[in-house]
C-alpha positions as CSV (number, residue, x, y, z in Angstrom):
1,M,-21.0,25.1,59.9
2,E,-21.9,22.0,62.0
3,R,-25.2,20.3,61.8
4,G,-27.5,21.6,64.5
5,E,-25.9,25.1,64.4
6,Q,-28.5,27.8,64.1
7,L,-28.8,29.5,60.8
8,A,-28.1,33.2,60.7
9,M,-31.1,35.4,61.4
10,V,-32.4,38.0,59.0
11,P,-32.3,41.5,60.5
12,A,-35.9,42.7,61.1
13,Q,-35.3,46.0,59.4
14,L,-34.9,44.3,56.0
15,N,-38.6,43.6,56.1
16,M,-39.8,47.0,57.3
17,R,-39.7,49.0,54.0
18,D,-42.9,50.6,52.7
19,V,-45.1,48.2,50.7
20,I,-45.8,49.5,47.2
21,G,-48.6,48.3,44.9
22,W,-50.7,46.2,47.3
23,S,-54.2,47.2,48.5
24,E,-55.2,46.5,52.1
25,S,-57.5,43.7,51.0
26,E,-54.7,42.1,49.0
27,K,-52.4,42.3,51.9
28,L,-55.0,40.7,54.1
29,Y,-55.5,37.9,51.6
30,F,-51.8,37.1,51.5
31,E,-51.5,37.2,55.3
32,N,-54.6,35.1,56.0
33,K,-54.4,32.6,53.1
34,C,-50.8,32.3,52.1
35,R,-48.8,32.2,55.4
36,F,-47.2,35.5,54.1
37,Q,-46.1,38.2,56.5
38,F,-45.5,41.8,55.4
39,H,-44.0,42.5,58.8
40,F,-42.6,40.1,61.5
41,S,-41.1,40.7,64.9
42,K,-37.4,40.4,65.5
43,E,-38.2,37.7,68.1
44,K,-39.1,35.3,65.3
45,A,-36.5,33.0,63.8
46,A,-36.1,34.2,60.2
47,F,-33.4,33.6,57.6
48,A,-32.8,34.1,53.9
49,A,-33.9,31.1,51.9
50,K,-30.7,31.3,49.8
51,R,-28.7,30.1,52.8
52,L,-30.2,26.6,52.2
53,L,-28.2,26.3,49.0
54,N,-25.2,25.6,51.2
55,R,-24.9,21.9,52.1
56,E,-24.1,22.4,55.7
57,N,-26.8,25.0,56.2
58,M,-29.3,22.8,54.5
59,L,-28.5,19.7,56.5
60,S,-28.6,21.8,59.7
61,F,-32.0,23.1,58.9
62,I,-33.3,19.7,57.9
63,E,-32.0,18.2,61.2
64,E,-33.8,20.9,63.2
65,A,-37.0,20.6,61.2
66,A,-37.0,16.8,61.6
67,K,-37.3,17.1,65.4
68,K,-40.4,19.2,65.0
69,I,-42.2,17.0,62.5
70,G,-41.1,13.7,63.9
71,S,-39.0,12.5,61.0
72,R,-35.9,10.3,61.1
73,E,-35.0,10.5,57.5
74,D,-33.6,13.5,55.6
75,R,-35.6,12.7,52.5
76,V,-38.9,12.6,54.5
77,T,-38.1,15.9,56.1
78,A,-37.1,17.4,52.7
79,S,-40.5,16.3,51.2
80,L,-42.6,17.8,54.0
81,F,-40.6,21.0,54.2
82,F,-40.8,21.4,50.4
83,K,-44.6,20.9,50.5
84,R,-44.8,23.8,53.0
85,Y,-42.4,25.9,51.0
86,V,-44.2,25.6,47.7
87,F,-47.5,26.2,49.4
88,C,-46.3,29.6,50.6
89,C,-44.7,30.5,47.3
90,L,-47.5,29.3,45.0
91,T,-50.5,30.5,46.9
92,S,-49.2,34.1,47.0
93,S,-47.5,34.4,43.6
94,L,-50.2,32.6,41.6
95,Y,-53.0,34.6,43.2
96,A,-51.1,37.8,42.4
97,L,-50.6,36.6,38.8
98,S,-54.0,35.2,37.9
99,L,-56.4,37.2,40.2
100,R,-54.7,40.5,40.4
101,N,-52.4,40.8,37.3
102,K,-49.5,41.6,39.6
103,Q,-46.3,40.0,40.7
104,F,-43.9,39.7,43.7
105,D,-40.2,39.5,43.2
106,M,-40.1,35.7,43.8
107,R,-36.4,35.1,43.1
108,L,-35.0,32.8,45.7
109,Q,-32.5,35.4,47.0
110,N,-35.5,37.6,47.9
111,V,-37.3,35.0,50.0
112,I,-37.2,35.0,53.8
113,I,-38.3,31.8,55.7
114,I,-39.9,32.4,59.1
115,D,-39.8,29.5,61.5
116,E,-42.9,29.9,63.7
117,Q,-41.4,27.5,66.2
118,D,-44.7,25.8,67.0
119,K,-43.9,22.6,68.9
120,H,-47.1,20.9,67.8
121,S,-47.3,21.7,64.1
122,W,-44.3,23.0,62.2
123,L,-45.8,25.3,59.6
124,P,-43.3,28.0,58.6
125,S,-44.4,31.2,57.0
126,F,-42.5,33.5,54.7
127,S,-41.8,37.0,53.7
128,L,-39.7,38.9,51.1
129,Q,-36.9,41.4,51.5
130,N,-38.4,43.4,48.6
131,L,-42.2,43.5,49.2
132,E,-43.2,45.6,46.2
133,G,-46.2,44.6,44.2
134,I,-45.6,45.2,40.5
135,S,-48.6,45.4,38.1
136,M,-48.6,43.8,34.7
137,A,-47.0,45.9,31.9
138,G,-47.2,45.3,28.1
139,D,-48.2,42.0,26.5
140,R,-49.7,39.7,29.1
141,E,-48.5,36.5,27.6
142,R,-44.9,37.7,27.6
143,W,-45.3,39.1,31.1
144,R,-46.8,35.8,32.3
145,S,-43.9,33.9,30.8
146,S,-41.4,36.0,32.8
147,V,-43.4,35.6,36.0
148,I,-43.5,31.8,35.7
149,E,-39.8,31.7,34.9
150,M,-39.1,33.7,38.0
151,I,-41.3,31.5,40.3
152,F,-39.8,28.3,39.1
153,A,-36.5,28.6,37.3
154,Q,-35.3,31.3,39.7
155,N,-36.8,29.9,42.9
156,I,-38.6,26.7,43.3
157,T,-36.5,24.6,41.0
158,I,-33.2,25.8,42.6
159,L,-34.4,24.8,46.0
160,L,-35.8,21.5,44.7
161,D,-32.5,20.6,43.0
162,H,-30.5,21.3,46.2
163,L,-32.9,19.4,48.4
164,A,-32.7,16.4,46.1
165,L,-28.9,16.6,46.0
166,Y,-28.3,16.9,49.7
167,T,-31.1,14.7,51.1
168,K,-31.6,12.1,48.2
169,A,-35.3,13.0,48.0
170,S,-36.9,12.0,44.8
171,K,-37.2,14.9,42.3
172,A,-40.4,13.3,40.9
173,M,-41.9,13.4,44.4
174,L,-40.9,17.0,45.0
175,W,-42.3,18.1,41.7
176,E,-45.6,16.4,42.4
177,N,-45.6,18.2,45.8
178,A,-45.8,21.4,43.8
179,L,-48.3,20.1,41.2
180,I,-50.9,19.1,43.8
181,Y,-51.0,22.7,45.0
182,I,-51.2,24.2,41.6
183,A,-54.1,21.9,40.6
184,W,-55.8,22.6,44.0
185,L,-55.5,26.3,43.7
186,Y,-56.8,26.7,40.2
187,D,-59.6,24.3,40.8
188,A,-60.7,26.3,43.9
189,W,-60.4,29.7,42.1
190,R,-62.3,28.4,39.0
191,S,-65.2,27.3,41.3
192,E,-65.5,30.8,42.8
193,E,-67.7,33.6,41.4
194,H,-65.6,35.7,39.1
195,P,-66.3,37.8,35.9
196,A,-66.0,35.9,32.6
197,H,-62.6,37.5,31.8
198,I,-61.1,36.4,35.1
199,K,-62.5,32.8,34.6
200,K,-60.8,32.8,31.1
201,R,-57.6,34.1,32.6
202,L,-57.5,31.4,35.3
203,E,-58.0,28.6,32.7
204,E,-55.3,30.0,30.4
205,D,-52.8,30.5,33.2
206,Y,-53.4,27.0,34.5
207,R,-53.0,25.5,31.0
208,F,-49.8,27.5,30.5
209,I,-48.2,26.4,33.7
210,V,-48.9,22.6,33.5
211,Q,-48.9,22.0,29.7
212,E,-47.6,24.9,27.6
213,A,-44.7,26.3,29.5
214,E,-41.3,25.1,28.3
215,G,-38.3,23.7,30.0
216,F,-36.6,27.1,30.4
217,H,-39.5,28.4,32.5
218,F,-38.5,25.7,35.0
219,G,-34.8,25.6,34.5
220,T,-35.2,22.0,33.3
221,S,-35.1,20.2,29.9
222,S,-38.9,20.0,29.7
223,N,-42.1,21.0,31.6
224,P,-42.0,18.7,34.7
225,F,-45.8,18.8,35.0
226,L,-46.7,17.9,31.4
227,N,-47.1,14.1,31.8
228,S,-48.9,14.0,35.1
229,S,-51.1,17.2,35.1
230,R,-54.1,15.8,33.3
231,K,-55.0,13.4,36.1
232,Y,-55.4,16.4,38.5
233,E,-58.2,17.9,36.3
234,E,-60.8,15.4,37.6
235,K,-63.2,16.8,40.2
236,E,-62.1,14.4,42.9
237,M,-58.4,14.2,43.3
238,P,-57.0,10.9,42.0
239,K,-54.1,9.0,43.5
240,R,-50.8,10.6,43.4
241,Q,-48.1,8.9,41.4
242,T,-45.5,9.3,44.2
243,C,-45.9,9.2,48.0
244,C,-44.9,12.4,49.9
245,L,-43.7,10.2,52.8
246,Y,-45.8,11.8,55.5
247,Y,-46.6,8.3,56.8
248,R,-43.0,7.9,57.8
249,T,-43.2,10.6,60.4
250,D,-44.3,10.0,64.0
251,G,-48.0,9.6,64.0
252,G,-48.1,10.2,60.3
253,T,-50.6,8.4,58.0
254,C,-51.1,7.9,54.3
255,C,-52.8,10.9,52.7
256,K,-56.1,10.4,51.0
257,T,-54.5,10.5,47.6
258,C,-51.5,8.3,48.6
259,P,-50.6,5.7,45.9
260,L,-49.7,3.3,48.7
261,K,-53.3,3.1,49.9
262,E,-55.4,0.3,48.5
263,A,-57.9,1.2,45.9
264,D,-61.4,1.6,47.1
């Protein structure tokens, strides 16, 4: 497949099965807050995320995305795409885990990326081929362990490794792109009004992900968040350790937490 060739589209009917286990309010939350779509029209450019594991498909996708975000470097495009990808995956799956005691099938082969084709702001959304919502069963700690392993070792880490391999993007940068959303999400949820048992669950789930989870949960030799997560626990977000490279896009600037900015 040549660079610039369009990726194969996902047939719309794959996404039109009955939704099991999600209330209407939950579906509205995912659609309004997580860039998640339970249904999408056949006119939208949608493709299976697993196609990006192929080098030619990945580079073709990166090339097209670069035009939309004003990037001239594959590693820059990879970073900004990955930020959008983990935002979609984490906001939905961690909300389901910690606030609803439910899970999606978040394996990479189940994920569908939807290119909204907005010329002014490229923000893809996503869906799943299997949309079922599955409630927690049995021991919660064991269940949580399996959910986190699915989100990372069977999804996010796989895409991260291929992005780093094909675009030379820094793995440390890509992992920090995920960490900033995890810290932001749990900080926001803990500041909301929730019953005491939910507050406790939020704290325990956050600690597990960034400090207690082991390498196998991520498909790595160790927890990639362990050494840098503590600095995200302050009320005001401190400087990142790595730059996400947004400043290297057309019109891009350093983010508020960019390590390249001079200290105030």
